[in-house]
Each structure stands twice: as structure tokens, then as C-alpha cells.
C-alpha positions as CSV (number, residue, x, y, z in Angstrom):
1,M,-13.3,100.5,-34.7
2,F,-15.0,99.8,-31.5
3,G,-14.4,102.8,-29.2
4,R,-13.7,106.5,-29.0
5,L,-10.6,108.6,-28.3
6,N,-9.9,108.9,-24.6
7,D,-7.8,107.6,-21.7
8,G,-4.5,108.0,-23.5
9,G,-5.8,107.0,-26.9
10,S,-4.3,108.2,-30.1
11,R,-5.6,108.5,-33.7
12,A,-3.6,107.2,-36.6
13,S,-4.7,106.5,-40.2
14,G,-8.3,107.3,-39.3
15,R,-8.5,104.7,-36.6
16,V,-8.7,105.1,-32.8
17,Q,-6.0,103.3,-30.9
18,F,-5.7,102.7,-27.2
19,R,-2.6,101.8,-25.2
20,A,-2.7,98.1,-24.1
21,M,-3.5,97.5,-20.5
22,A,-1.4,95.4,-18.2
23,T,-2.3,91.8,-17.6
24,P,-4.8,91.7,-14.7
25,V,-3.8,89.9,-11.5
26,I,-5.6,86.6,-10.9
27,Q,-7.4,86.6,-7.5
28,F,-9.5,84.0,-5.8
29,A,-12.8,84.1,-4.0
30,T,-13.8,81.3,-1.6
31,M,-17.2,79.6,-1.7
32,A,-19.1,78.2,1.3
33,D,-17.5,74.7,0.8
34,G,-14.0,76.1,0.7
35,G,-13.6,75.8,-3.0
36,R,-11.9,78.7,-4.8
37,V,-13.2,80.7,-7.8
38,A,-10.6,82.5,-10.0
39,F,-11.3,86.1,-11.1
40,H,-9.7,89.3,-12.1
41,V,-10.8,93.0,-12.1
42,L,-9.9,95.7,-14.6
43,G,-11.0,99.3,-15.0
44,R,-13.0,101.8,-13.0
45,G,-16.6,102.8,-13.0
46,P,-20.0,100.9,-12.5
47,A,-19.4,97.2,-11.9
48,V,-20.0,94.8,-14.9
49,A,-19.4,91.1,-14.7
50,M,-18.5,89.7,-18.1
51,L,-19.6,86.1,-18.3
52,F,-17.9,83.9,-20.9
53,P,-19.6,80.6,-21.8
54,Y,-18.7,77.8,-19.3
55,H,-17.1,75.8,-22.1
56,V,-14.6,78.6,-22.9
57,N,-13.8,79.7,-19.3
58,H,-10.1,80.3,-18.8
59,L,-8.9,83.7,-17.6
60,T,-5.3,83.4,-18.7
61,L,-6.0,82.0,-22.1
62,N,-9.0,84.3,-22.8
63,W,-6.7,87.3,-22.2
64,R,-4.5,86.0,-25.0
65,V,-7.5,86.0,-27.5
66,P,-7.2,89.5,-29.2
67,L,-11.0,89.5,-29.8
68,H,-11.8,88.9,-26.1
69,R,-9.0,91.1,-24.7
70,G,-10.0,94.0,-27.0
71,A,-13.6,93.9,-25.7
72,I,-12.5,93.7,-22.1
73,E,-10.0,96.6,-22.4
74,F,-12.5,98.8,-24.2
75,L,-15.2,98.2,-21.6
76,A,-12.7,98.7,-18.7
77,R,-12.2,102.3,-19.8
78,H,-15.8,102.9,-18.8
79,F,-16.6,100.2,-16.2
80,T,-15.1,98.1,-13.5
81,I,-15.0,94.8,-15.4
82,I,-15.1,91.5,-13.4
83,N,-14.2,88.3,-15.2
84,L,-14.3,84.9,-13.6
85,D,-13.7,81.2,-14.3
86,F,-16.8,79.5,-12.9
87,R,-16.2,76.6,-10.5
88,G,-15.0,73.5,-12.3
89,A,-13.5,75.6,-15.3
90,G,-10.3,77.2,-16.1
91,L,-8.2,78.2,-13.1
92,S,-10.9,77.6,-10.5
93,D,-11.2,74.6,-8.2
94,P,-12.9,71.4,-9.4
95,L,-16.6,71.0,-8.7
96,S,-17.6,69.6,-5.3
97,R,-21.2,68.9,-6.3
98,E,-23.3,68.5,-9.4
99,L,-23.2,71.4,-11.8
100,S,-26.3,73.5,-11.8
101,L,-27.5,77.0,-12.4
102,D,-27.6,77.5,-8.6
103,S,-23.9,76.4,-8.3
104,L,-22.9,78.7,-11.2
105,S,-24.7,81.6,-9.6
106,D,-23.2,80.9,-6.2
107,A,-19.7,81.1,-7.8
108,L,-20.6,84.5,-9.3
109,N,-22.0,85.7,-6.0
110,A,-18.8,84.6,-4.1
111,V,-16.7,86.7,-6.5
112,L,-18.9,89.8,-6.2
113,A,-18.7,89.4,-2.4
114,R,-14.9,89.2,-2.5
115,V,-14.7,92.3,-4.7
116,G,-17.2,94.1,-2.5
117,V,-19.8,94.8,-5.2
118,E,-23.5,95.0,-4.4
119,D,-25.1,96.4,-7.7
120,V,-23.8,94.8,-10.9
121,G,-24.5,94.7,-14.6
122,L,-24.1,91.4,-16.4
123,C,-22.7,91.1,-19.9
124,A,-23.2,87.4,-21.0
125,M,-21.8,85.8,-24.1
126,G,-23.3,82.7,-25.8
127,A,-24.7,80.1,-23.4
128,A,-23.6,82.3,-20.4
129,G,-26.9,84.1,-21.0
130,L,-28.6,81.2,-19.2
131,I,-26.5,81.9,-16.1
132,A,-27.1,85.6,-16.3
133,C,-30.8,85.2,-16.4
134,H,-30.8,82.7,-13.5
135,F,-28.7,85.0,-11.4
136,A,-30.9,88.0,-12.2
137,S,-34.0,86.0,-11.2
138,R,-32.4,85.2,-7.9
139,M,-30.8,88.6,-7.3
140,R,-33.1,91.0,-9.1
141,H,-32.5,93.7,-6.6
142,R,-28.8,93.7,-7.4
143,V,-28.7,93.3,-11.2
144,T,-28.8,96.8,-12.8
145,S,-28.7,95.5,-16.4
146,L,-28.5,92.4,-18.6
147,V,-26.5,92.4,-21.9
148,F,-26.6,89.4,-24.2
149,I,-24.1,88.8,-27.0
150,G,-25.0,85.9,-29.3
151,S,-27.0,84.3,-26.5
152,G,-29.8,81.8,-26.8
153,E,-30.3,78.3,-28.2
154,S,-27.6,77.2,-30.6
155,E,-27.7,73.8,-32.3
156,A,-24.2,74.5,-33.7
157,N,-22.8,74.9,-30.2
158,R,-24.5,71.8,-29.0
159,Q,-23.0,69.8,-31.8
160,L,-19.5,71.3,-31.2
161,L,-19.7,70.5,-27.5
162,H,-20.6,66.9,-28.3
163,M,-17.7,66.7,-30.8
164,R,-15.4,67.8,-27.9
165,Q,-16.2,64.5,-26.1
166,I,-15.0,62.5,-29.2
167,T,-12.4,64.6,-30.9
168,P,-11.4,67.6,-28.7
169,Q,-8.6,68.8,-31.1
170,V,-11.0,69.0,-34.0
171,E,-13.7,70.7,-31.9
172,A,-11.2,73.3,-30.6
173,E,-10.0,74.2,-34.1
174,L,-13.5,74.4,-35.5
175,R,-14.7,76.6,-32.6
176,G,-11.7,78.8,-33.1
177,A,-12.3,79.2,-36.8
178,L,-16.1,79.8,-36.3
179,L,-15.6,82.5,-33.7
180,G,-12.4,84.0,-34.8
181,G,-13.0,83.6,-38.6
182,V,-11.3,81.3,-41.0
183,G,-9.1,84.0,-42.2
184,D,-8.2,85.3,-38.7
185,K,-5.5,82.9,-37.6
186,R,-4.5,84.8,-34.5
187,N,-8.0,84.7,-32.9
188,A,-8.8,81.2,-34.2
189,V,-5.6,79.7,-32.8
190,A,-6.0,81.5,-29.4
191,L,-9.7,80.5,-29.2
192,A,-8.8,76.9,-29.9
193,H,-6.3,76.9,-26.9
194,V,-9.2,78.2,-24.7
195,A,-11.5,75.5,-25.9
196,R,-9.0,72.8,-25.2
197,A,-8.1,73.9,-21.7
198,S,-11.4,75.1,-20.2
199,L,-13.2,71.9,-18.9
200,A,-12.3,68.4,-17.9
201,P,-14.3,65.7,-19.8
202,G,-16.6,64.9,-16.9
203,T,-17.4,68.5,-16.2
204,L,-18.1,69.1,-19.9
205,A,-20.6,66.2,-19.9
206,Q,-22.4,67.9,-16.9
207,W,-22.5,71.2,-18.8
208,E,-24.0,69.5,-21.9
209,H,-26.7,67.9,-19.7
210,L,-27.4,71.3,-18.0
211,L,-27.9,73.0,-21.3
212,E,-30.3,70.3,-22.4
213,R,-32.3,70.5,-19.2
214,E,-32.4,74.3,-19.0
215,K,-33.0,75.4,-22.5
216,L,-32.9,79.2,-22.9
217,E,-36.2,80.5,-24.1
218,F,-35.1,83.2,-26.5
219,R,-33.7,83.2,-30.0
220,R,-30.0,83.7,-30.7
221,A,-29.2,87.4,-30.8
222,R,-27.2,88.5,-33.8
223,A,-25.9,91.6,-32.1
224,I,-25.7,93.1,-28.6
225,S,-28.9,93.3,-26.7
226,W,-29.5,94.9,-23.3
227,V,-32.2,94.9,-20.7
228,E,-31.6,97.7,-18.2
229,R,-33.4,99.4,-15.3
230,R,-31.6,102.6,-15.8
231,T,-30.8,105.0,-18.7
232,P,-29.9,104.3,-21.4
233,P,-31.6,100.9,-21.9
234,V,-31.1,98.9,-25.1
235,Y,-33.6,96.7,-26.9
236,P,-33.3,92.9,-26.2
237,S,-33.6,90.8,-29.3
238,G,-36.4,88.3,-29.9
239,R,-38.1,86.7,-26.9
240,S,-35.3,87.8,-24.6
241,K,-37.5,90.8,-23.9
242,S,-39.5,88.6,-21.6
243,Y,-36.6,88.7,-19.2
244,A,-37.1,92.4,-18.7
245,C,-39.8,91.5,-16.2
246,L,-37.1,90.2,-13.9
247,L,-36.0,93.8,-13.3
248,S,-38.0,96.6,-11.6
249,A,-38.8,99.7,-13.6
250,E,-37.6,98.2,-16.8
251,R,-37.6,100.2,-20.1
252,I,-36.9,98.8,-23.6
253,V,-35.7,100.7,-26.6
254,R,-34.0,99.6,-29.8
255,L,-30.3,100.4,-30.5
256,R,-28.8,99.6,-34.0
257,T,-25.5,97.8,-34.0
258,S,-24.0,100.7,-35.9
259,C,-24.4,102.8,-32.8
260,L,-21.7,100.7,-31.1
261,S,-18.9,101.6,-33.6
262,A,-16.9,104.7,-33.8
């Protein structure tokens, strides 16, 4: 199991178990144009912003996905975890201008300002790696680390997003099964709900165009990869190591996936 015994955890049948955390309170940060960005904060420690892909942005529904909630709760025992719905997605206000990497980074910056965080680590899943890299290039003095989970170019994701425009129900169920596992009905069903509710059709089309324009230049990572200024750094998979140059005093080492399990 992912984790170790602490913070009120118990051990039963050889597995480490943690008490479930209370549902985080949804808060809102205000952007320069007055639009609101939904976010919540959980845990204590160094600040880490967890960035879900734009097309599965929904704070309330993501919390109901056991796979997502488990990861958030585990990390919140070691870090201050900041989750947000980017502008135009989930519980945040609709877009007031064309979707761009700048506008997505501005939404993250507004949330960090509202929380009062200056230095932050970024943990980006899937296509959110593109947003993390852009934010780091703009705010390299503030980003302490970059973590990519399954990030990079994905033809499968592109095809699924296009399918959402045509048959959103089928796309939601397929995405839930692919990410949660065909045999994992709880995660699959919950992920399907997130996929259905995240983006309006017009916003989804803008996201598709953005992904096509701004193709990420590193291969998809099969495991977790980390570029960090401070100890302990973790090796970034494939060409993602080129992004290490965005951070000052970077070091790169390799960490096997097995190191992340108990």
C-alpha cells in the first residue's frame, strides 16, 4: 500500500490504514478580472499544488474518486496540498477570455496568492504537466519542484477528448474504465462522473485546440518523475529532464517506482 504508519494510522492484515480525512472546505480566489477560481487546502507542511488535467477538473467529484482521494490524503500527511479547478472548469467561474497557458497559470497564481504561498512544488497529472511546465518557466524562482504523473503526449487522450464532443456519455465511461480499471467499478464510475461534469462543450473545444498548439515535448511517463531543486530530487522520465534547466541548482537522480510503496 502507498504510505507508512503515522498520523493515527493502524496496521491490520499486514496493510497500513489511515483514518479518512474530513471533506475539505471549498474556497475561492479572485482573479484580476473578478472571476473566481475554486480551490481547497488540506494538510500541513511544504506547499504542493496538485494539478489535475483540465478535462477532469472538479473538486467535489474528484474527492469522490477513491484513487484521487487516497493520493490527496496520503500527500496531505506530509505536505500542504492545494487543489484547484482552473478557470472555466468544475466549480470555478466560466472563462472571460480565450483559454491559454497564460490564463491557466494566472488562475494558479491567484490561488497561491489567496492561500499566501510563495514557494510551491507542483504535482501534475496527465496533460496538466503542460501547465506546470509553463508556470515553472514564468515563476522559476517560486517553483521548488516539479512532479509529473503520466504526463506528456497522449494520442489516446486526444482521441477520448474528441469523442467527448460527439458522445460524452461513452467517453466518460471509457475514461473511467481506462483510468480506474475495467474491474474497478468504484473508481471507474466516479471518474466517469468527473469527466461528464468538468467542462462545457465550448471550453472543451478550446482545451483541445490548446493541446494541439502547445504539444508537450516529453514522452509519457509510466511512473512518477520529479525535477527538484532541493534534496531529495527524483529522476524525470524521458525528455522531461530538459525541463530541469527551468530550475536553478537542479539535480537529477533515478528513483524506482518500488521506492514509493510501503
